[in-house]
N, C-alpha and C positions, 0 to 999 in steps of 0.2 A: 206656416199657414199664410195664404195671401190676404192682403188687407181687404176690408169690406169696401173701401173706396179706391178706385184705380189711381187717383191722385197720389196716394201714399206710395204706390209702386213707382210712379214717375219721379217723385222726390228722391226716393232711394236710388233710382238708376243714375241720377246726376250727382249724387252725394260725393263720389270719389272718381268720377269719370266725365268726360265730355261725350254726349250722346248724339249720334247722327240720326236724324229723323226725316225719312223720305215723305214727301207729299204723295198721297194716294188718291187717284181720281175716282175710285169706286171700292166696293167692299172686297172684291176678288183680289185687287192689287194690295189691299191691306193684309189679307191672308198670305199672299206671296211674300210681302216684306217681312212678316213674322217668321215665315219658314226660312228666309235668308238670314235670319239672325238679328234683325234690327229690334232695338229695345222699345221703340215707340213709333207711332205714325202720326202724320199731320194731315188734316183735311182743310184745305185752303179755300177762301172765297173765290179765288181765280179758278180753281179746279171745278167748283160747282158752277160758276158763271159760264165758263167756256166749255168745260168738258161735258156737263150735263144739259145745260140750257142754251148753249150756243149764243151767249151774251157776253159783252165786254165786262170787265171787272170794275164796275162803277156803282156797286150797291143796288143792283136791280132785283136780286132774289129776295124772297121773304123769309122770315124766321121759320115758318111752317115748312118751306122747302128745304131749308138747311137742316132742321131737326130730323126730317124724314131720312135724308141721305146719311146723316151722322148716325142715326140709329142702325142703319144697315151696316155701316162700317164697324161700329162698336160690337155688333152681334157677330161679326165675321172673324174677330180676332181676340186673343187674350192679352195683347200688349196694350199699354196706355195709348189713348187717342187724344191728341191736341187739336182743338177746333178753332178756326178763325171766325170770330163772330162780328167782324168789321166794327162798326160803331155802336153795336148793341141794338140796332134797329130803332133808334129814336133817342128819347131823352131818358131821364133817370128811371121813370116807371117802366119804360120799355126794357131797360137794362135788367131790372129786377126779373121781369118775365123771361128774358133771354137766358139768364143764369138758371132759373128754375127748370126751364124746358130742356136745355142742353145737359144739365146735370142729371136730370131724369133719364135722358137718352144713354147715359153711361160714360160720358167723357171724363178724362183725367184732368184736362186743363182747358181753360177758355181764354182766348185772346181778344182784348178790346183795344181799339185804336182811337187816337185823339183828333181825327179829321171831322170836319163838318160834312153834312150831307148837301149835295151828292158827293160821295167820296170818289177817290181815284186810286188806281194802282200806285203803290208806294214809290215806284221808280219813275213816275211821270211828273211833269211840271204842272203847276197850276193848283196845287193842293191848298186848302184853307183849313186851319185848325180851330177847334173850339177853345174857349178860354181855359187856361190851366185850372182854375177853380171849378169850372163846370165838369171837366174830366175827372177831377178829384171827387166830385159829388157822385159821378157815375161809378167810380171805383168803390166808394164807400157803400153805395147801394148794392153793388155786386157782392161785397163782403157780407152784408146783412142778409142777402138772399140765398147764399149757398147753404146747403143743409149739412155739409161736412167741411170742417176746416182743412181737410186734406185736398180738396179741390184746389188746383193751382190757378190763380188769377194772373194772367200775363198782360201787362200794360205795354202796348206798342206806341211809341211816339214817332210821328212823321216830321218832327220839328227840324231835323237836319236839313231837309230840302226846302222847308217853308220859312224857317226863321234863323237857322244857323246851328253850328255844332254846340256852342255853349248853351243855347236855349234848350237843345235836346237834353243836355246833362241836367240842367235845372229842372226841367219838366220831370225827368226820370226821378230825381230826388223827391219832388213833391208827390209823385205817384206812389212811391214806396211809403211815404208817410201816410198816404190816404188808404193804404191797405193792399197794394199790389204785392204779389209774391216774387214775380220775375219781371224783368224789363227787356223789351225788344226794341232796340234802336234801329229804325228802318233807314236804309239807303245811306249808311256810312260810306265814305268815298275813298278811303285809302287804308292800308294796313296800320298806318300811324293813328288814324282816327279810331279804329277798332281797339288799339292798345290804349289810347288816351281815355276812351269811354270806360274800358274795363278798370282802369286805374281810378276813375272818378266815382264809380258806382259800386257799392258794396251789397251786391245781391246776385243771384243767378241771372245770367245774361243769355239772350237768344241771338244768334247770328243767322241772318238770312242770306244763303248762298244761291239766290235765284240768278238764272242766266240772263244775259243781255240787259242788265240793269246798271245802276250807278255803282254798286259795290264790286270790288275785286273778288275773284273766286279763290278764297283762301282755303288751305287744306285743313284736314282734321288736326294734324300735328300743330300747325300754326295757331289755330284757334284754341286748342287745348292749352298750349303754352301761355296764351294770353288770359286763360281762365274762363272762357265761355262754357256755359253748362250744356247748351243745346244748339245744334246746327240744323237748320231747315233747308231742305231741297224741295220747295213747295210745288213746283210744276214740272220738274225734270221728267218724271215718268210720263206725264201727259204729253209733253213736247216730243219725247222719243216715240211714243206710240202714234201720235198724229203723223209724224214724218214717215214712220214705217208704213202706215196705212196709205199715205200719199204715194209712196214707192210701189206698194203692192197693187194699188188701183191702176197705176200706169203700166205695170207689167201685164196685168190681166187684159187691159185694153189693147196693148200692143201685140201680145203673144196669143191671146185667145185662150189661155190656160194658166193656172197657177202651179203647174207641175214643177217648175224649177225652184219654187219657193218652199217646198215641203220641208227641207232641212232647216229652214229658219223658223218653223212653226212649233208652237206648243202642241204636242200630240193629243189625241183624244184621251189616251190613258193618263197622260200628265194632267190634263184638265180634270178628269174624274178624281184623280188622287188629290188635287188641290181642293176640290169640292167635297172630299171625303164621301164619295159616292161609289158604291159597288154595284154595277149593273148585273142583273141576272143573266146567267148563261142560257142560251137556247138549247 
């Protein structure tokens, strides 16, 4: 029987395997990822900022906007959903409400990061972090606010870029002591750093394989050998989709028709199948 809370299913998925988790820009992409056999999906702040709101990933969307989109994603799929909640939308009290609202939306895991507002993409320079003690207070508030202990709390630290590798390790250890379940070291800069971090931290670890950033794109086998529990591909689908749309728009503008692109398209029947919709025959 499935667990009453999706977090239990996520914990079970990583118990004996490294799980690849694609970032989904919308609910339909989440359902497609499930059909393709992925055990979980990720809804990133970058996907919401850029893909839905056409804004940079600098903490401009609201908790209400995030909850609405996450609810759509959770409703569309049976696999666990990991959500990027940025800094928790404020201080300790804001974090409590963030946990309550996202948990009620049906997520399996909530990720909180240790940047100050205004935050920045984890692979950009110029980030500033909250004090370690303040982040620990946020994590303790998150633990207190969750209604079910199976909800996975992921602490992301951006310390590697802002303070250095050793500080990232030290922060991660403090965050685990404060109640975080998993640790997400952002923007590690070499395979050796991924290995050293895994050696130093005794907890499930998240590896971010985002493109065009500070981290090398390691393979599933490489990260599994190092002991990482979860591999994120947060905006891969969005980037591919946007580039494809750019190409299609150019073809339509140049050729005056989309005829030559039909073989590249999801058909009407394929879309209806994914939507689980059976149109009536005339």
